C-alpha positions, 0 to 999 in steps of 0.5 A: 145640575152641578153636584150630586150631594143630597141637596143636588139630588133633592133639587133634581127630584123636585125639578123632575117632578116639575117636568124639567129635563135634568142632567146631574153632573158629579165629579166623584164616582158616586152620589151623596157628596158628603153623604156618600160611603166607601166600602172596605173588606165588608165594612161600609163607612158612612162618610158624612151625616149619620143622624136623620131628623125631621123625616117628614122632610123626606116623605114630602119630597118623595110624595112630590115625585109621586113616590113613597119614601118608606117603600124606598128607604128603611128608616129606623127610629133610635131610642135613646138618641145619643149619650154624652160622656164627660171626663168625670164619669158622668153621662147624659142620655138623650131621648124623645121622652120628656119625662126621661129627659127631666130625670136625666137633668134631675140626676145631674143637677136637681136645681136645673129642672125648672130651667130645663123646662123653660128651655123646652119652651124656648125651643118650641117657640124658636121652632115655630118661628125659625123652622116652620116659618122660615126654613122652606121659604125663599129668603132672597128678598130682604123684606122676607128676613126683615119682617121676622126681625121683631119676632127674632128680637122678642126671642133674643135671637141676638143671644147665642145658643150657649148664652141661652143655655147659660141663662136657663141652667147652671150645671156646666155639663147641661149647658154643653148638652143643651148647646152643642147641636150647632156643631153638627152643622158647623156652628160655634155655639158661642156665636150661633143664634139661640134660634138653633134651640129649635133642634132640641124641639125637632129631636123631641117631637120627630125623633132621631133616625137612622137609614138602614144602609146609611145616608148613602142608601138614601142617596141611592134611592134619590138617584133611582127616583131621578132615573125613573123620571127619565133624567140622568146622573153623570159621574166623573163629570167635574164642572170647571166653569158656568157658561154665561152669555149676555149676563145669563147662565146658559150651561156648564163647561166640564174639566174635559172641555165639554160644554153642556147647554141648559135653560137654567143651571143649579149649583149644589157645589159649595157656594164659595166654590161656585162663586170663586171657581165656577164664576171666576171669569165673571164680575161679581158684585156681592160674593166677591173673593175678598168678601168670601175671605171675610166670611166666617166658615165652619170648622174642619173635621178629622174623621177616623173610619175603622173596623174591628174584628170580633167585637160585636158583643163587646162594649155593650154600653156603647150605643149607636151615637156617643159624644165623648166630651173633652175636659174643656168646652168653651176653651176648646171652641175658642181653639177651633173657631177663633185661634185656629189651633190644634188643641191637645185635648179633644171632644169626639163624636162616635158612630157605631152603626153596626149595633143597629144595621148588620149591613155596616160590617161583616158578621160579628165585627164592628164599623166605627166613625170617630169625628173630632172638630178641628180648625179649618184651613183658612186660619193664619197658620193652618194645620199641616195635616200631612205632618200632623195627621198620624200624631193626632190619630194617635191622640184620638186612639188613646182617648178612645182607649181610655174613655170608651172602647178599651182594647179596641186597638187590638181588634183593628182591621181596616181604616181610613182617615179624612182631614180638612185637606181631604174635604178640600180635595174630595168635596171642593170645600173652601178651606176644607170646611165640613159644613160650608158657611157658618150659620151665624145670625148675619150669615143666615136667611137673606145674609147667606148666598141666595137660592136664586143667584144675585150675580147671574140670571138663570143660576140657582144654588142649593145645599149647605152654603145657601138658605136654609143651611147645612144639615140633612133637613137644611140641604133637602129643604133648599131644594123645596125653596128652589122649587118655589122659585123655578116655574114648571117646565113646558111639556117635553114635546113642546120643548122638543118642537121648539128646539127643532 
C-alpha cells in the first residue's frame, strides 16, 4: 500500500479484513495524509479536512473489520453546521432542520422559499441516483457509467450546480449558499455537475460532525485497527517506483533503493503522481503525461494555521465553521480556476475547533485554520508563493480583522502557512492541487482514473484521484470499491507454505 492517507488507511483495513498481509508505505512521519495534524506549543492544527459527513461510511468500515467505530472515535454532531457571512452584513446559518433552513431562506429572500423547496427535492433525487447508486460501486467498465446516463439526462446532470441554483432561487447570496459545496472537494461550481446538489441532502439527513482530536484522531484509530489486524505502517518510506514484471505490478522500490515484493500494489498516492512518477518508466496508454496535462485539476489552497492567547471567550458569535464570502462569487471563481490569477479579494473558510474540542488549544486559548482557494501551480503564469505568501497573508489578516475576528492580531501566538507549493512538496500533489482531479462530469466515474489500473495488472488506486473522488466519504468509499475488486486472500498459513 503506497500512502497512509485516509483512502490508503481505509484500503489497508479492508484488505486486512479480507485476510491480506498489508504493509503501508508512508513518506511522512505520520498517518492521515492531508488529514494529518501538526502540534505547536499546545495547539493542534488539523491540516486538511475538518468536516465529517456521512458517518455511516466510517461505521460500516469499522464493522467490516469487526470493530465499533464509536468505541474508537468520539464523533460529535454539530448544530448549526456552519454560517456564511456576506460583505453587506447579511448571514445564513445552515443546520439540519428543514424548518429552520426555510426560515433562513425567508429572512434573506421571501420569494425564494418555493424555489428552495424544489432544490431540496432536486438534492434528494440526485442523492438516490448519484450517491446511493454509484459512490460505492466499481466504475471501471464503461457500461457501469453508461447505464445511468438516461437518469443523468433526466436530472439535467449536464447543468452545473451553480446553474441549478440559478434555476431555483433568484437571490445571489442564496445561489452561492446552495452551490459552493463542490469547492470543498476542489470543484468549480460553474462547471461541476448539478449531481453534487446531493451534498445538501447528505448534510440535512446525516448531519455535519467533528471528531474530537480532529480527523487526525480518526487516522490514528485507523492505524490501530491495521496493527491489530497484524499488519503494519512504515514511515519515512517514500515510494520511488512501482516494480513491473511481464506487465504486472509485483512490488515497490523505495527512494532508498529497497525493493518490497507484493502480490498486488495499491496506490493511495495522487493518481497523477502514480502515473507520471511511479510508472514513469512504463509505457502508458490512457493516462499519459500529455493527457494528464490536459486534465482539469482542482484549485490550490492557501491555509494559515494560527493560535491566539486568552481568546476562548472572545468573538462569541464565531462558531466552529464560518465562511466569509468575498464581494464577488463567479468572478472570483473565474480568477481561481480559469485565469489562474491571484485576486485582490478573497473568500475564506474559517475553522475554530477549540469551541467544540478543548484538546485543540491550551486552556483559554484558541486554534484557528483559515483557508483561501487560490489557483494551482499548473497555470501558464503560476503564482510564485516564495514572493507572494507574506503579502497574501497580510490581506487575509486584514479581511479577518474587518469581517470576523476584530483585534485577533494582538493575540497571535504560533502560526504556520501552507501554500500550493507546500501541497506539492508535502503531499506530492500535482500542481500543488488541494483535491487532485476536478470532479467535472467528464472527469467522474468511468472517465476518472479507475480503481483497478488500466495501465498495469495487479495495480489498484484509492483516494481522491480515483472513483468516487475527493472528500472524506469519497476517499473512504474508494476503499469499499477496492474491496469489491480484490478477492479474499488465501489463509496466511497457505501463503506461508506456498512461499516455502
